[in-house]
C-alpha positions as CSV (number, residue, x, y, z in Angstrom):
1,X,-5.9,13.7,-3.1
2,X,-5.9,11.3,0.2
3,X,-8.6,10.2,1.4
4,X,-8.8,8.2,4.9
5,X,-9.2,4.0,5.3
6,X,-12.9,3.2,5.7
7,X,-14.5,-0.3,4.8
8,X,-16.1,0.8,1.3
9,X,-12.4,2.7,-0.1
10,X,-10.5,-0.9,-0.8
11,X,-12.2,-4.0,-2.8
12,X,-12.9,-6.9,-0.6
13,X,-9.4,-8.7,-1.7
14,X,-6.4,-7.3,-2.8
15,X,-2.7,-8.2,-3.3
16,X,0.3,-6.9,-2.3
17,X,4.0,-7.2,-2.9
18,X,6.6,-8.4,0.4
19,X,10.2,-9.9,0.5
20,X,11.7,-13.6,0.7
21,X,11.6,-12.9,4.7
22,X,7.7,-12.0,4.2
23,X,8.5,-8.2,4.9
24,X,6.2,-5.8,3.9
25,X,7.7,-4.1,0.6
26,X,7.2,-0.6,1.5
27,X,7.8,2.5,-0.6
28,X,8.8,6.3,-0.2
29,X,5.0,8.1,-2.4
30,X,8.4,9.8,-4.4
31,X,9.0,6.7,-5.8
32,X,4.8,6.3,-7.3
33,X,5.4,8.2,-10.6
34,X,1.8,7.7,-10.5
35,X,0.5,10.4,-8.1
36,X,1.1,12.9,-9.8
37,X,2.9,16.1,-8.4
38,X,2.6,15.7,-4.2
39,X,3.3,17.8,-1.6
40,X,7.0,18.1,-0.7
41,X,6.3,17.6,2.9
42,X,4.4,14.5,1.9
43,X,6.9,13.1,-0.4
44,X,9.1,11.0,2.5
45,X,6.2,9.2,4.1
46,X,5.9,5.4,3.7
47,X,3.3,3.9,1.2
48,X,2.3,0.5,0.9
49,X,1.7,-0.9,-2.8
50,X,-1.8,-2.8,-3.5
51,X,-3.0,-4.6,-6.4
52,X,-6.6,-4.9,-7.1
53,X,-5.8,-8.1,-9.0
54,X,-2.6,-10.5,-8.8
55,X,-1.9,-10.2,-12.6
56,X,-0.8,-6.9,-12.2
57,X,0.9,-7.4,-9.4
58,X,3.3,-10.9,-10.4
59,X,3.8,-8.4,-13.3
60,X,5.9,-5.5,-10.8
61,X,7.1,-8.6,-8.6
62,X,11.1,-8.7,-8.9
63,X,13.3,-11.9,-8.3
64,X,13.5,-11.4,-4.5
65,X,9.8,-11.1,-4.1
66,X,6.2,-12.5,-4.1
67,X,3.1,-11.8,-4.2
68,X,-0.1,-12.1,-1.4
69,X,-3.4,-12.3,-1.0
70,X,-4.9,-10.3,1.1
71,X,-8.6,-11.7,1.7
72,X,-10.3,-9.5,4.1
73,X,-9.1,-6.0,3.8
74,X,-10.3,-5.0,7.2
75,X,-7.4,-6.5,8.0
76,X,-5.3,-3.1,7.4
77,X,-7.8,-1.5,9.8
78,X,-7.1,-4.0,12.5
79,X,-3.2,-3.4,12.1
80,X,-3.1,0.2,11.4
81,X,-1.3,1.3,14.8
82,X,1.3,-1.5,14.2
83,X,1.3,0.3,10.2
84,X,1.4,3.0,12.0
85,X,4.6,1.9,14.0
86,X,6.3,0.9,12.0
87,X,6.3,4.4,10.0
88,X,4.2,3.4,7.4
89,X,1.3,6.0,6.6
90,X,-0.1,5.5,3.0
91,X,-2.1,2.9,1.2
92,X,-1.5,3.2,-2.8
93,X,-4.0,1.2,-5.0
94,X,-4.8,2.0,-8.8
95,X,-3.5,5.5,-8.5
96,X,-5.4,6.6,-5.5
97,X,-3.7,7.7,-1.8
98,X,-5.6,6.1,1.1
99,X,-4.5,7.8,4.6
100,X,-3.8,5.3,7.6
101,X,-3.1,8.5,9.8
102,X,-6.2,10.4,9.3
């Protein structure tokens, strides 16, 4: 189930992974096994993985990555055109799929 981005979908504060040059950690939806079976057309969509707490973000953070805090999640609404231009159409948080292109 994919929900569209609205003010009540995301918590007030989230954490995300970036690499050392502060580039977004963008992955394909087929890399998220916790989402279960997806449509074959959706598997190649690009997504950003968000975390609701810092501890879970640090748990999956690699050596070449760092965790950054996003204190105001309305930034995703503001930066939606930029994210879509980079090919990022989904946000994933705690097993939920959020669409940026709907």
